[in-house]
N, CA, C and O atoms as a DFTB+ gen file, in Angstrom:
684 C
 N C O
     1  1      -2.869      28.766     -26.441
     2  2      -2.249      29.768     -25.584
     3  2      -2.637      29.504     -24.128
     4  3      -3.807      29.288     -23.814
     5  1      -1.648      29.525     -23.258
     6  2      -1.875      29.427     -21.823
     7  2      -1.142      30.600     -21.190
     8  3       0.077      30.723     -21.309
     9  1      -1.899      31.459     -20.515
    10  2      -1.321      32.651     -19.897
    11  2      -0.468      33.443     -20.891
    12  3       0.603      33.941     -20.543
    13  1      -0.952      33.555     -22.126
    14  2      -0.252      34.313     -23.149
    15  2       0.930      33.602     -23.785
    16  3       1.640      34.193     -24.598
    17  1       1.150      32.355     -23.433
    18  2       2.274      31.590     -23.963
    19  2       1.732      30.530     -24.920
    20  3       0.799      29.799     -24.589
    21  1       2.329      30.458     -26.107
    22  2       1.935      29.440     -27.077
    23  2       2.524      28.097     -26.639
    24  3       3.741      27.961     -26.517
    25  1       1.665      27.117     -26.407
    26  2       2.111      25.792     -25.963
    27  2       1.547      24.739     -26.916
    28  3       0.548      24.979     -27.594
    29  1       2.194      23.569     -26.964
    30  2       1.646      22.511     -27.821
    31  2       0.336      21.972     -27.251
    32  3       0.069      22.066     -26.053
    33  1      -0.455      21.415     -28.133
    34  2      -1.713      20.790     -27.712
    35  2      -1.464      19.326     -27.359
    36  3      -0.421      18.764     -27.694
    37  1      -2.418      18.728     -26.689
    38  2      -2.364      17.291     -26.419
    39  2      -2.238      16.545     -27.746
    40  3      -1.469      15.590     -27.848
    41  1      -2.982      16.971     -28.755
    42  2      -2.930      16.331     -30.076
    43  2      -1.516      16.375     -30.661
    44  3      -1.061      15.393     -31.248
    45  1      -0.822      17.497     -30.507
    46  2       0.554      17.621     -30.987
    47  2       1.461      16.627     -30.285
    48  3       2.275      15.968     -30.931
    49  1       1.329      16.511     -28.964
    50  2       2.166      15.577     -28.209
    51  2       1.852      14.122     -28.563
    52  3       2.761      13.295     -28.646
    53  1       0.571      13.806     -28.772
    54  2       0.194      12.448     -29.168
    55  2       0.808      12.117     -30.528
    56  3       1.350      11.029     -30.718
    57  1       0.724      13.058     -31.477
    58  2       1.309      12.830     -32.802
    59  2       2.826      12.670     -32.707
    60  3       3.412      11.877     -33.444
    61  1       3.461      13.411     -31.810
    62  2       4.905      13.279     -31.603
    63  2       5.226      11.875     -31.073
    64  3       6.213      11.266     -31.487
    65  1       4.407      11.373     -30.173
    66  2       4.642      10.064     -29.558
    67  2       4.361       8.903     -30.513
    68  3       5.063       7.891     -30.487
    69  1       3.343       9.047     -31.352
    70  2       2.882       7.898     -32.139
    71  2       3.055       8.065     -33.645
    72  3       2.892       7.103     -34.396
    73  1       3.381       9.260     -34.087
    74  2       3.453       9.528     -35.517
    75  2       2.127      10.086     -36.000
    76  3       1.095       9.936     -35.345
    77  1       2.172      10.727     -37.145
    78  2       0.960      11.335     -37.712
    79  2       0.181      10.272     -38.470
    80  3       0.528       9.937     -39.603
    81  1      -0.862       9.743     -37.859
    82  2      -1.634       8.660     -38.460
    83  2      -2.467       9.134     -39.646
    84  3      -3.005       8.312     -40.389
    85  1      -2.580      10.442     -39.833
    86  2      -3.407      10.982     -40.908
    87  2      -2.584      11.578     -42.059
    88  3      -3.154      12.190     -42.962
    89  1      -1.280      11.412     -42.041
    90  2      -0.414      12.098     -43.002
    91  2      -0.682      11.722     -44.456
    92  3      -0.435      12.530     -45.351
    93  1      -1.181      10.519     -44.711
    94  2      -1.407      10.080     -46.089
    95  2      -2.856      10.246     -46.554
    96  3      -3.219       9.784     -47.635
    97  1      -3.676      10.902     -45.741
    98  2      -5.086      11.080     -46.089
    99  2      -5.269      12.468     -46.695
   100  3      -4.823      13.459     -46.118
   101  1      -5.920      12.545     -47.853
   102  2      -6.116      13.852     -48.502
   103  2      -6.857      14.841     -47.596
   104  3      -7.730      14.463     -46.814
   105  1      -6.487      16.102     -47.725
   106  2      -7.045      17.161     -46.883
   107  2      -8.560      17.255     -46.990
   108  3      -9.227      17.513     -45.988
   109  1      -9.118      17.053     -48.175
   110  2     -10.577      17.137     -48.347
   111  2     -11.291      16.072     -47.517
   112  3     -12.351      16.338     -46.952
   113  1     -10.729      14.892     -47.442
   114  2     -11.322      13.813     -46.643
   115  2     -11.182      14.133     -45.161
   116  3     -12.113      13.913     -44.386
   117  1     -10.021      14.653     -44.765
   118  2      -9.817      15.029     -43.355
   119  2     -10.795      16.129     -42.943
   120  3     -11.333      16.092     -41.836
   121  1     -11.027      17.097     -43.812
   122  2     -11.952      18.179     -43.487
   123  2     -13.367      17.645     -43.297
   124  3     -14.062      18.037     -42.360
   125  1     -13.789      16.761     -44.175
   126  2     -15.115      16.148     -44.057
   127  2     -15.226      15.378     -42.735
   128  3     -16.253      15.443     -42.059
   129  1     -14.169      14.655     -42.373
   130  2     -14.156      13.897     -41.117
   131  2     -14.179      14.833     -39.912
   132  3     -14.847      14.549     -38.919
   133  1     -13.445      15.960     -39.995
   134  2     -13.445      16.936     -38.890
   135  2     -14.843      17.499     -38.669
   136  3     -15.280      17.658     -37.530
   137  1     -15.538      17.800     -39.753
   138  2     -16.898      18.348     -39.643
   139  2     -17.814      17.336     -38.970
   140  3     -18.573      17.691     -38.068
   141  1     -17.749      16.076     -39.402
   142  2     -18.582      15.039     -38.781
   143  2     -18.200      14.850     -37.312
   144  3     -19.076      14.775     -36.450
   145  1     -16.903      14.774     -37.026
   146  2     -16.448      14.583     -35.646
   147  2     -16.922      15.695     -34.728
   148  3     -17.382      15.435     -33.616
   149  1     -16.812      16.934     -35.189
   150  2     -17.280      18.072     -34.400
   151  2     -18.794      17.997     -34.205
   152  3     -19.296      18.258     -33.111
   153  1     -19.516      17.641     -35.262
   154  2     -20.974      17.514     -35.159
   155  2     -21.395      16.443     -34.163
   156  3     -22.334      16.642     -33.392
   157  1     -20.701      15.304     -34.179
   158  2     -21.010      14.218     -33.243
   159  2     -20.720      14.678     -31.815
   160  3     -21.552      14.491     -30.926
   161  1     -19.546      15.279     -31.584
   162  2     -19.203      15.772     -30.250
   163  2     -20.214      16.798     -29.753
   164  3     -20.716      16.697     -28.633
   165  1     -20.504      17.780     -30.589
   166  2     -21.438      18.836     -30.188
   167  2     -22.827      18.276     -29.897
   168  3     -23.494      18.719     -28.963
   169  1     -23.259      17.307     -30.693
   170  2     -24.586      16.709     -30.499
   171  2     -24.664      15.927     -29.202
   172  3     -25.683      15.968     -28.512
   173  1     -23.596      15.213     -28.864
   174  2     -23.570      14.468     -27.604
   175  2     -23.540      15.440     -26.429
   176  3     -24.230      15.229     -25.433
   177  1     -22.757      16.487     -26.538
   178  2     -22.725      17.493     -25.470
   179  2     -24.098      18.143     -25.309
   180  3     -24.558      18.349     -24.186
   181  1     -24.753      18.464     -26.419
   182  2     -26.093      19.046     -26.377
   183  2     -27.067      18.088     -25.692
   184  3     -27.867      18.506     -24.854
   185  1     -26.999      16.811     -26.045
   186  2     -27.861      15.812     -25.411
   187  2     -27.593      15.748     -23.904
   188  3     -28.535      15.761     -23.112
   189  1     -26.322      15.677     -23.501
   190  2     -25.988      15.574     -22.075
   191  2     -26.457      16.796     -21.298
   192  3     -26.835      16.681     -20.132
   193  1     -26.436      17.964     -21.934
   194  2     -26.842      19.199     -21.253
   195  2     -28.348      19.441     -21.261
   196  3     -28.879      20.094     -20.363
   197  1     -29.048      18.906     -22.294
   198  2     -30.469      19.236     -22.441
   199  2     -31.393      18.029     -22.467
   200  3     -32.590      18.163     -22.212
   201  1     -30.854      16.845     -22.772
   202  2     -31.686      15.661     -22.944
   203  2     -32.357      15.614     -24.310
   204  3     -33.187      14.744     -24.571
   205  1     -31.996      16.544     -25.175
   206  2     -32.607      16.647     -26.507
   207  2     -31.577      16.255     -27.573
   208  3     -30.397      16.067     -27.277
   209  1     -32.052      16.135     -28.821
   210  2     -31.223      15.670     -29.921
   211  2     -31.095      16.705     -31.016
   212  3     -32.013      17.487     -31.262
   213  1     -29.953      16.702     -31.668
   214  2     -29.765      17.430     -32.912
   215  2     -30.078      16.415     -34.003
   216  3     -29.426      15.374     -34.081
   217  1     -31.046      16.696     -34.831
   218  2     -31.557      15.719     -35.814
   219  2     -30.461      15.129     -36.694
   220  3     -30.452      13.923     -36.943
   221  1     -29.544      15.957     -37.163
   222  2     -28.522      15.482     -38.098
   223  2     -27.689      14.338     -37.527
   224  3     -27.254      13.462     -38.275
   225  1     -27.463      14.331     -36.220
   226  2     -26.633      13.303     -35.587
   227  2     -27.415      12.474     -34.567
   228  3     -26.831      11.924     -33.633
   229  1     -28.713      12.388     -34.743
   230  2     -29.556      11.632     -33.805
   231  2     -29.147      10.156     -33.738
   232  3     -29.163       9.570     -32.655
   233  1     -28.783       9.550     -34.860
   234  2     -28.374       8.139     -34.841
   235  2     -27.138       7.937     -33.974
   236  3     -27.061       6.973     -33.211
   237  1     -26.169       8.846     -34.090
   238  2     -24.951       8.743     -33.288
   239  2     -25.262       8.929     -31.801
   240  3     -24.708       8.226     -30.956
   241  1     -26.141       9.870     -31.484
   242  2     -26.500      10.106     -30.085
   243  2     -27.241       8.897     -29.518
   244  3     -26.976       8.485     -28.389
   245  1     -28.157       8.331     -30.280
   246  2     -28.865       7.122     -29.818
   247  2     -27.882       5.980     -29.572
   248  3     -28.012       5.255     -28.585
   249  1     -26.904       5.816     -30.456
   250  2     -25.902       4.751     -30.284
   251  2     -25.044       5.042     -29.055
   252  3     -24.717       4.125     -28.302
   253  1     -24.684       6.280     -28.849
   254  2     -23.923       6.703     -27.662
   255  2     -24.695       6.340     -26.387
   256  3     -24.125       5.769     -25.457
   257  1     -25.978       6.669     -26.348
   258  2     -26.813       6.369     -25.179
   259  2     -26.846       4.865     -24.932
   260  3     -26.724       4.416     -23.792
   261  1     -27.008       4.100     -25.986
   262  2     -27.058       2.640     -25.856
   263  2     -25.713       2.080     -25.366
   264  3     -25.688       1.197     -24.510
   265  1     -24.624       2.579     -25.893
   266  2     -23.303       2.112     -25.455
   267  2     -23.064       2.443     -23.982
   268  3     -22.502       1.634     -23.243
   269  1     -23.486       3.619     -23.563
   270  2     -23.354       3.984     -22.145
   271  2     -24.144       3.010     -21.270
   272  3     -23.659       2.556     -20.233
   273  1     -25.364       2.697     -21.701
   274  2     -26.229       1.810     -20.922
   275  2     -25.647       0.395     -20.847
   276  3     -25.520      -0.167     -19.759
   277  1     -25.305      -0.164     -21.968
   278  2     -24.797      -1.534     -22.038
   279  2     -23.494      -1.693     -21.260
   280  3     -23.243      -2.745     -20.673
   281  1     -22.665      -0.648     -21.257
   282  2     -21.360      -0.714     -20.594
   283  2     -21.377      -0.140     -19.178
   284  3     -20.325       0.006     -18.556
   285  1     -22.561       0.182     -18.670
   286  2     -22.712       0.708     -17.307
   287  2     -21.789       1.888     -17.011
   288  3     -21.191       1.963     -15.938
   289  1     -21.680       2.798     -17.963
   290  2     -20.846       3.969     -17.740
   291  2     -21.572       4.939     -16.812
   292  3     -22.789       5.107     -16.887
   293  1     -20.804       5.560     -15.950
   294  2     -21.364       6.441     -14.926
   295  2     -21.909       7.729     -15.522
   296  3     -21.686       8.047     -16.690
   297  1     -22.619       8.448     -14.694
   298  2     -23.223       9.713     -15.092
   299  2     -22.139      10.748     -15.422
   300  3     -21.109      10.824     -14.751
   301  1     -22.390      11.533     -16.457
   302  2     -21.472      12.597     -16.855
   303  2     -21.498      13.698     -15.808
   304  3     -22.563      14.169     -15.411
   305  1     -20.314      14.102     -15.366
   306  2     -20.187      15.202     -14.421
   307  2     -19.829      16.497     -15.147
   308  3     -20.351      17.566     -14.830
   309  1     -18.929      16.381     -16.128
   310  2     -18.381      17.562     -16.775
   311  2     -17.993      17.214     -18.207
   312  3     -17.629      16.075     -18.500
   313  1     -18.072      18.193     -19.088
   314  2     -17.711      17.981     -20.494
   315  2     -16.890      19.144     -21.023
   316  3     -17.042      20.292     -20.606
   317  1     -16.006      18.799     -21.965
   318  2     -15.290      19.795     -22.773
   319  2     -14.567      20.855     -21.934
   320  3     -14.707      22.053     -22.180
   321  1     -13.805      20.407     -20.955
   322  2     -13.056      21.342     -20.126
   323  2     -11.601      21.423     -20.584
   324  3     -10.975      20.406     -20.881
   325  1     -11.082      22.624     -20.635
   326  2      -9.697      22.836     -21.027
   327  2      -8.805      22.625     -19.804
   328  3      -9.083      23.131     -18.717
   329  1      -7.727      21.865     -20.007
   330  2      -6.755      21.613     -18.948
   331  2      -5.362      21.922     -19.497
   332  3      -5.135      21.877     -20.706
   333  1      -4.428      22.238     -18.585
   334  2      -3.037      22.418     -19.015
   335  2      -2.109      21.914     -17.929
   336  3      -2.467      21.869     -16.751
   337  1      -0.914      21.536     -18.344
   338  2       0.080      21.024     -17.409
   339  2       1.245      22.003     -17.337
   340  3       2.085      22.058     -18.236
   341  1       1.283      22.769     -16.258
   342  2       2.384      23.680     -15.968
   343  2       2.831      24.497     -17.178
   344  3       4.019      24.776     -17.342
   345  1       1.889      24.872     -18.011
   346  2       2.152      25.654     -19.214
   347  2       3.038      24.933     -20.239
   348  3       3.607      25.579     -21.119
   349  1       3.161      23.590     -20.135
   350  2       3.900      22.819     -21.135
   351  2       2.997      22.396     -22.291
   352  3       3.456      22.291     -23.428
   353  1       1.728      22.156     -22.012
   354  2       0.769      21.774     -23.052
   355  2      -0.633      22.015     -22.515
   356  3      -0.838      22.214     -21.318
   357  1      -1.586      21.990     -23.429
   358  2      -2.975      22.123     -23.020
   359  2      -3.859      21.290     -23.942
   360  3      -3.435      20.873     -25.020
   361  1      -5.080      21.058     -23.508
   362  2      -6.030      20.295     -24.303
   363  2      -7.410      20.380     -23.695
   364  3      -7.611      20.998     -22.649
   365  1      -8.347      19.759     -24.355
   366  2      -9.733      19.772     -23.891
   367  2     -10.250      18.337     -23.877
   368  3     -10.375      17.696     -24.921
   369  1     -10.544      17.850     -22.685
   370  2     -11.089      16.492     -22.625
   371  2     -12.568      16.505     -22.998
   372  3     -13.231      17.541     -22.951
   373  1     -13.072      15.316     -23.375
   374  2     -14.468      15.216     -23.793
   375  2     -15.403      15.081     -22.603
   376  3     -16.303      15.902     -22.427
   377  1     -15.200      14.052     -21.781
   378  2     -16.139      13.764     -20.691
   379  2     -15.381      13.335     -19.439
   380  3     -14.437      12.548     -19.509
   381  1     -15.804      13.859     -18.305
   382  2     -15.369      13.405     -16.990
   383  2     -16.622      12.913     -16.287
   384  3     -17.601      13.649     -16.165
   385  1     -16.594      11.647     -15.816
   386  2     -17.798      11.135     -15.160
   387  2     -17.767      11.405     -13.665
   388  3     -16.786      11.927     -13.136
   389  1     -18.850      11.044     -12.993
   390  2     -18.983      11.340     -11.569
   391  2     -17.960      10.607     -10.711
   392  3     -17.775      10.952      -9.543
   393  1     -17.287       9.593     -11.277
   394  2     -16.237       8.865     -10.550
   395  2     -14.842       9.361     -10.897
   396  3     -13.852       8.760     -10.481
   397  1     -14.749      10.455     -11.656
   398  2     -13.446      11.020     -12.013
   399  2     -12.762      10.292     -13.161
   400  3     -11.554      10.435     -13.347
   401  1     -13.515       9.513     -13.934
   402  2     -12.949       8.772     -15.064
   403  2     -13.215       9.542     -16.354
   404  3     -14.317      10.038     -16.588
   405  1     -12.173       9.629     -17.185
   406  2     -12.280      10.316     -18.468
   407  2     -12.778       9.377     -19.558
   408  3     -12.420       8.199     -19.598
   409  1     -13.604       9.917     -20.433
   410  2     -14.050       9.218     -21.641
   411  2     -13.708      10.124     -22.813
   412  3     -13.815      11.347     -22.718
   413  1     -13.303       9.526     -23.896
   414  2     -13.084      10.290     -25.113
   415  2     -14.015       9.762     -26.191
   416  3     -14.185       8.550     -26.328
   417  1     -14.607      10.647     -26.942
   418  2     -15.506      10.270     -28.036
   419  2     -14.719      10.361     -29.329
   420  3     -14.108      11.389     -29.622
   421  1     -14.733       9.292     -30.095
   422  2     -14.066       9.277     -31.399
   423  2     -15.073       8.914     -32.466
   424  3     -15.837       7.959     -32.322
   425  1     -15.067       9.691     -33.545
   426  2     -15.929       9.411     -34.690
   427  2     -15.080       8.970     -35.889
   428  3     -15.541       9.002     -37.030
   429  1     -13.848       8.563     -35.621
   430  2     -12.913       8.152     -36.664
   431  2     -13.305       6.805     -37.265
   432  3     -14.063       6.040     -36.669
   433  1     -12.775       6.532     -38.452
   434  2     -13.055       5.257     -39.113
   435  2     -12.438       4.096     -38.324
   436  3     -13.023       3.017     -38.240
   437  1     -11.256       4.325     -37.751
   438  2     -10.552       3.271     -37.011
   439  2     -10.291       3.724     -35.575
   440  3     -10.179       4.915     -35.285
   441  1     -10.199       2.743     -34.701
   442  2      -9.826       2.989     -33.302
   443  2      -8.307       2.921     -33.212
   444  3      -7.694       1.967     -33.692
   445  1      -7.706       3.920     -32.604
   446  2      -6.250       4.000     -32.474
   447  2      -5.868       3.920     -30.989
   448  3      -5.768       4.935     -30.299
   449  1      -5.660       2.702     -30.527
   450  2      -5.432       2.413     -29.111
   451  2      -4.298       3.250     -28.499
   452  3      -4.488       3.899     -27.471
   453  1      -3.132       3.231     -29.133
   454  2      -1.986       3.924     -28.550
   455  2      -2.238       5.427     -28.440
   456  3      -1.844       6.054     -27.457
   457  1      -2.884       5.994     -29.435
   458  2      -3.200       7.426     -29.360
   459  2      -4.079       7.736     -28.145
   460  3      -3.852       8.721     -27.443
   461  1      -5.080       6.889     -27.905
   462  2      -5.968       7.101     -26.749
   463  2      -5.227       6.936     -25.430
   464  3      -5.497       7.666     -24.476
   465  1      -4.300       5.991     -25.362
   466  2      -3.507       5.800     -24.137
   467  2      -2.725       7.064     -23.803
   468  3      -2.692       7.494     -22.650
   469  1      -2.096       7.660     -24.817
   470  2      -1.361       8.910     -24.596
   471  2      -2.305      10.060     -24.289
   472  3      -2.073      10.825     -23.352
   473  1      -3.358      10.185     -25.067
   474  2      -4.276      11.302     -24.897
   475  2      -4.864      11.328     -23.489
   476  3      -4.811      12.357     -22.816
   477  1      -5.418      10.215     -23.043
   478  2      -6.021      10.191     -21.705
   479  2      -4.966      10.355     -20.613
   480  3      -5.221      11.011     -19.603
   481  1      -3.782       9.764     -20.805
   482  2      -2.704       9.947     -19.834
   483  2      -2.327      11.408     -19.680
   484  3      -2.142      11.890     -18.562
   485  1      -2.211      12.119     -20.803
   486  2      -1.865      13.542     -20.752
   487  2      -2.972      14.369     -20.098
   488  3      -2.677      15.312     -19.363
   489  1      -4.234      14.035     -20.350
   490  2      -5.323      14.754     -19.684
   491  2      -5.288      14.511     -18.175
   492  3      -5.417      15.451     -17.392
   493  1      -5.113      13.252     -17.766
   494  2      -5.051      12.971     -16.328
   495  2      -3.903      13.733     -15.670
   496  3      -4.081      14.322     -14.604
   497  1      -2.723      13.724     -16.299
   498  2      -1.580      14.454     -15.744
   499  2      -1.918      15.934     -15.594
   500  3      -1.624      16.532     -14.559
   501  1      -2.524      16.525     -16.605
   502  2      -2.884      17.947     -16.544
   503  2      -3.901      18.233     -15.448
   504  3      -3.962      19.341     -14.916
   505  1      -4.698      17.223     -15.117
   506  2      -5.695      17.375     -14.051
   507  2      -5.096      17.101     -12.674
   508  3      -5.777      17.238     -11.658
   509  1      -3.818      16.713     -12.643
   510  2      -3.168      16.397     -11.375
   511  2      -3.592      15.042     -10.832
   512  3      -3.582      14.819      -9.622
   513  1      -3.965      14.137     -11.735
   514  2      -4.449      12.821     -11.342
   515  2      -3.618      11.740     -12.022
   516  3      -2.905      11.993     -12.993
   517  1      -3.730      10.550     -11.493
   518  2      -3.178       9.356     -12.136
   519  2      -4.310       8.341     -12.145
   520  3      -4.977       8.150     -11.128
   521  1      -4.532       7.697     -13.265
   522  2      -5.585       6.695     -13.335
   523  2      -5.145       5.567     -14.241
   524  3      -4.398       5.771     -15.198
   525  1      -5.615       4.380     -13.927
   526  2      -5.292       3.235     -14.776
   527  2      -6.468       2.859     -15.672
   528  3      -6.484       1.786     -16.276
   529  1      -7.461       3.763     -15.751
   530  2      -8.607       3.472     -16.617
   531  2      -9.205       4.748     -17.216
   532  3      -9.239       5.809     -16.594
   533  1      -9.662       4.591     -18.428
   534  2     -10.419       5.598     -19.141
   535  2     -11.225       4.843     -20.187
   536  3     -11.115       3.622     -20.294
   537  1     -12.022       5.552     -20.948
   538  2     -12.846       4.898     -21.960
   539  2     -12.817       5.685     -23.261
   540  3     -12.668       6.907     -23.267
   541  1     -12.963       4.965     -24.349
   542  2     -13.178       5.567     -25.655
   543  2     -14.528       5.083     -26.157
   544  3     -14.771       3.880     -26.252
   545  1     -15.396       6.018     -26.473
   546  2     -16.664       5.683     -27.114
   547  2     -16.451       5.940     -28.595
   548  3     -16.415       7.087     -29.041
   549  1     -16.313       4.865     -29.346
   550  2     -15.982       4.944     -30.764
   551  2     -17.258       4.859     -31.593
   552  3     -17.975       3.860     -31.553
   553  1     -17.526       5.911     -32.337
   554  2     -18.739       6.023     -33.151
   555  2     -18.367       6.240     -34.619
   556  3     -18.536       7.341     -35.142
   557  1     -17.861       5.194     -35.290
   558  2     -17.517       5.354     -36.711
   559  2     -18.774       5.558     -37.544
   560  3     -19.891       5.383     -37.056
   561  1     -18.586       5.923     -38.777
   562  2     -19.722       6.163     -39.671
   563  2     -20.658       4.952     -39.706
   564  3     -21.878       5.114     -39.691
   565  1     -20.093       3.739     -39.751
   566  2     -20.892       2.512     -39.684
   567  2     -21.202       2.248     -38.209
   568  3     -20.400       1.634     -37.506
   569  1     -22.350       2.707     -37.747
   570  2     -22.680       2.651     -36.316
   571  2     -22.884       1.233     -35.793
   572  3     -22.903       1.029     -34.579
   573  1     -23.036       0.247     -36.679
   574  2     -23.118      -1.142     -36.199
   575  2     -21.776      -1.584     -35.634
   576  3     -21.708      -2.575     -34.907
   577  1     -20.707      -0.860     -35.961
   578  2     -19.370      -1.173     -35.445
   579  2     -19.000      -0.303     -34.243
   580  3     -17.881      -0.392     -33.738
   581  1     -19.919       0.528     -33.786
   582  2     -19.657       1.388     -32.635
   583  2     -19.392       0.524     -31.414
   584  3     -19.980      -0.544     -31.248
   585  1     -18.491       1.007     -30.559
   586  2     -18.046       0.187     -29.435
   587  2     -17.433       1.079     -28.355
   588  3     -16.957       2.180     -28.632
   589  1     -17.457       0.578     -27.122
   590  2     -16.739       1.218     -26.029
   591  2     -15.462       0.423     -25.786
   592  3     -15.491      -0.799     -25.643
   593  1     -14.356       1.132     -25.743
   594  2     -13.059       0.514     -25.448
   595  2     -12.607       0.987     -24.072
   596  3     -12.650       2.178     -23.766
   597  1     -12.178       0.050     -23.261
   598  2     -11.538       0.411     -22.000
   599  2     -10.080       0.710     -22.323
   600  3      -9.415      -0.076     -22.998
   601  1      -9.589       1.843     -21.844
   602  2      -8.253       2.320     -22.175
   603  2      -7.405       2.362     -20.906
   604  3      -7.870       2.807     -19.857
   605  1      -6.167       1.899     -21.007
   606  2      -5.204       2.033     -19.902
   607  2      -4.309       3.233     -20.243
   608  3      -3.377       3.105     -21.037
   609  1      -4.591       4.391     -19.646
   610  2      -3.816       5.589     -19.979
   611  2      -2.336       5.429     -19.620
   612  3      -1.979       4.675     -18.715
   613  1      -1.500       6.144     -20.341
   614  2      -0.082       6.204     -20.003
   615  2       0.047       6.801     -18.605
   616  3      -0.780       7.608     -18.181
   617  1       1.089       6.394     -17.901
   618  2       1.308       6.882     -16.539
   619  2       1.795       8.330     -16.562
   620  3       2.238       8.834     -17.594
   621  1       1.705       8.983     -15.417
   622  2       2.231      10.343     -15.308
   623  2       3.712      10.374     -15.679
   624  3       4.164      11.300     -16.353
   625  1       4.468       9.369     -15.243
   626  2       5.905       9.323     -15.529
   627  2       6.155       9.209     -17.032
   628  3       7.032       9.889     -17.565
   629  1       5.399       8.362     -17.714
   630  2       5.546       8.233     -19.166
   631  2       5.213       9.552     -19.860
   632  3       5.888       9.944     -20.812
   633  1       4.188      10.224     -19.389
   634  2       3.786      11.500     -19.986
   635  2       4.832      12.578     -19.743
   636  3       5.122      13.368     -20.641
   637  1       5.394      12.622     -18.563
   638  2       6.452      13.597     -18.267
   639  2       7.678      13.311     -19.124
   640  3       8.303      14.244     -19.629
   641  1       8.035      12.040     -19.300
   642  2       9.147      11.678     -20.181
   643  2       8.882      12.156     -21.614
   644  3       9.782      12.664     -22.282
   645  1       7.655      11.991     -22.073
   646  2       7.283      12.449     -23.414
   647  2       7.456      13.966     -23.529
   648  3       8.019      14.455     -24.508
   649  1       6.977      14.701     -22.537
   650  2       7.090      16.162     -22.554
   651  2       8.558      16.571     -22.612
   652  3       8.939      17.443     -23.393
   653  1       9.377      15.934     -21.779
   654  2      10.810      16.266     -21.751
   655  2      11.477      15.963     -23.087
   656  3      12.285      16.755     -23.571
   657  1      11.143      14.826     -23.684
   658  2      11.708      14.457     -24.986
   659  2      11.249      15.439     -26.060
   660  3      12.042      15.876     -26.894
   661  1       9.978      15.778     -26.031
   662  2       9.428      16.747     -26.994
   663  2      10.130      18.096     -26.841
   664  3      10.564      18.687     -27.829
   665  1      10.241      18.584     -25.599
   666  2      10.876      19.874     -25.344
   667  2      12.337      19.875     -25.803
   668  3      12.797      20.848     -26.401
   669  1      13.070      18.786     -25.524
   670  2      14.492      18.739     -25.935
   671  2      14.636      18.640     -27.453
   672  3      15.658      19.058     -27.997
   673  1      13.648      18.102     -28.137
   674  2      13.713      17.990     -29.598
   675  2      13.561      19.352     -30.266
   676  3      13.945      19.512     -31.425
   677  1      13.017      20.322     -29.569
   678  2      12.814      21.660     -30.127
   679  2      14.092      22.509     -30.069
   680  3      14.170      23.557     -30.710
   681  1      15.068      22.068     -29.321
   682  2      16.292      22.872     -29.141
   683  2      17.428      22.360     -29.963
   684  3      18.522      22.923     -29.924
């Protein structure tokens, strides 16, 4: 809801653009993954705000810290802020660094490049910005495969075209 109006989420628009990548996965597995993903996100946010760890996800937080160090990622300025674009959609980005670059944390089994390109592009548009860079910190269950991906977000024009196509499909 934005100003009392029900609007689609960034996730809804990404799924519209790329298809539902989770449609063939049983609900019980998706629920388990959602719980882990939320736990990883919350633990990283807790670490960034306090410098302390939540024991259950300490391995993921340690890997996150190491990936930030190795990839020279800038200091976190802001986390988990809700943004919206002219009441057409809304979402919550994961991390904005001190240089105005967005990072998204994924705890999924696979990295989905196109989804991240749309997701970060839509967040930048909602923030009134255009950027040719963002990052995905991918923390799958097998942390030896954890990695930072540099993402080229979709342009504002591509995102506006997506919104227009989505809106016209509803009528």
